[in-house]
C-alpha positions, -999 to +999 in steps of 0.1 A: +000+000+000+029+024+009+045+016-025+012+023-043+009+057-026+044+066-035+038+056-072+006+078-072+025+106-056+053+104-082+027+102-111+010+134-097+043+152-094+054+142-129+020+153-143+024+187-126+059+191-140+048+182-175+019+207-173+043+234-160+068+227-188+039+229-214+027+262-199+063+276-202+065+266-238+031+281-245+041+313-229+073+314-248+055+308-281+030+336-273+059+360-265+076+351-298+044+359-317+041+392-299+077+401-309+074+389-345+078+415-372+044+429-375+027+448-390+041+450-425+066+477-433+067+503-462+098+499-484+093+527-510+088+528-548+124+522-556+121+486-543+090+481-565+109+495-595+134+467-593+109+442-607+080+464-620+098+483-647+105+457-673+086+454-706+077+418-698+059+428-666+043+459-682+065+488-670+042+495-641+067+517-624+071+539-655+034+542-659+030+552-623+059+577-624+043+596-652+008+596-637-011+617-612-002+596-581+035+600-585+030+637-591+005+642-563+030+661-541+039+684-569+002+693-574+003+709-539+025+736-554+003+745-584-016+778-587-049+765-575-034+747-544-014+778-534-045+800-538-066+777-517-039+775-491-036+813-489-074+817-486-075+791-458-045+801-437-022+774-448+014+786-452+026+758-475+003+730-486+033+709-495+042+708-458+007+708-443-002+674-427-039+675-437-028+679-474+001+655-472-020+626-459-034+622-494-005+636-515+025+616-501+025+581-488+056+588-467+036+615-448+005+594-444+020+563-426+033+558-391+071+563-392+074+530-372+060+512-403+088+524-426+115+498-431+147+513-419+167+496-447+149+514-475+138+548-484+102+560-485+103+596-496+078+624-497+088+631-533+073+598-543+039+613-539+012+586-537+035+556-542+028+520-550+022+511-514-006+536-509-027+514-531-011+480-528-001+480-491+033+479-474+056+456-494+081+443-469+068+408-469+053+404-503+080+421-524+099+389-532+094+372-565+086+339-548+056+355-530+045+378-558+041+348-582+013+335-559-016+360-554-029+342-523+006+343-507+010+379-516-023+388-501-014+369-469+018+389-468+004+424-469-006+429-505-038+449-508-060+449-539-067+485-549-104+484-547-127+514-545-127+514-507-089+520-508-092+549-533-120+568-514-098+572-484-085+602-504-108+607-533-137+620-511-154+652-501-127+661-476-106+672-506-112+709-513-110+702-551-134+672-549-151+660-581-175+631-580-153+600-580-160+572-605-139+543-595-142+524-628-131+554-649-104+565-625-089+529-623-089+528-661-069+560-663-041+547-641-042+510-651-009+492-652-016+456-659+008+428-664+006+418-701-013+387-708-030+386-673-066+393-665 
């Protein structure tokens, strides 16, 4: 009977230790998840240019760089913007936060979300990542080849909801926004893909 009690005691102690060890590993795993690199980081248009400026892929970078989004910051220095700024007590619209939030990706995002190894510049205007999401995780060719993987790694599809965060009535130069027409004007598809 004494031996049986000792066996039961040892089994209980062993069970407690196993539970304690499992709890420690669970806590460690939880802490690792908390410290994992998240959320995704912004890397800047120059990183996108590396792959998205070839004829084979459709020269998306070139199309963007000649379009209204890449030149959005410059538009804050045009005559109409400067007139509006003067009439509304804004010293320089190209330095005003409420203007920059829609005219420069670099001004619109939390500085902690900008990858320290790359450059996201105000001069980029509304860069690739404003519409497609921060690229730190999906930028590699291995991930970009697989749409599901890319979406799981931070890629955002530029649907109307994304566009109307800026193309809305808060804009002093607002014109009714037609997503389908606007998307067609800035389209930069990969040749042969739908």
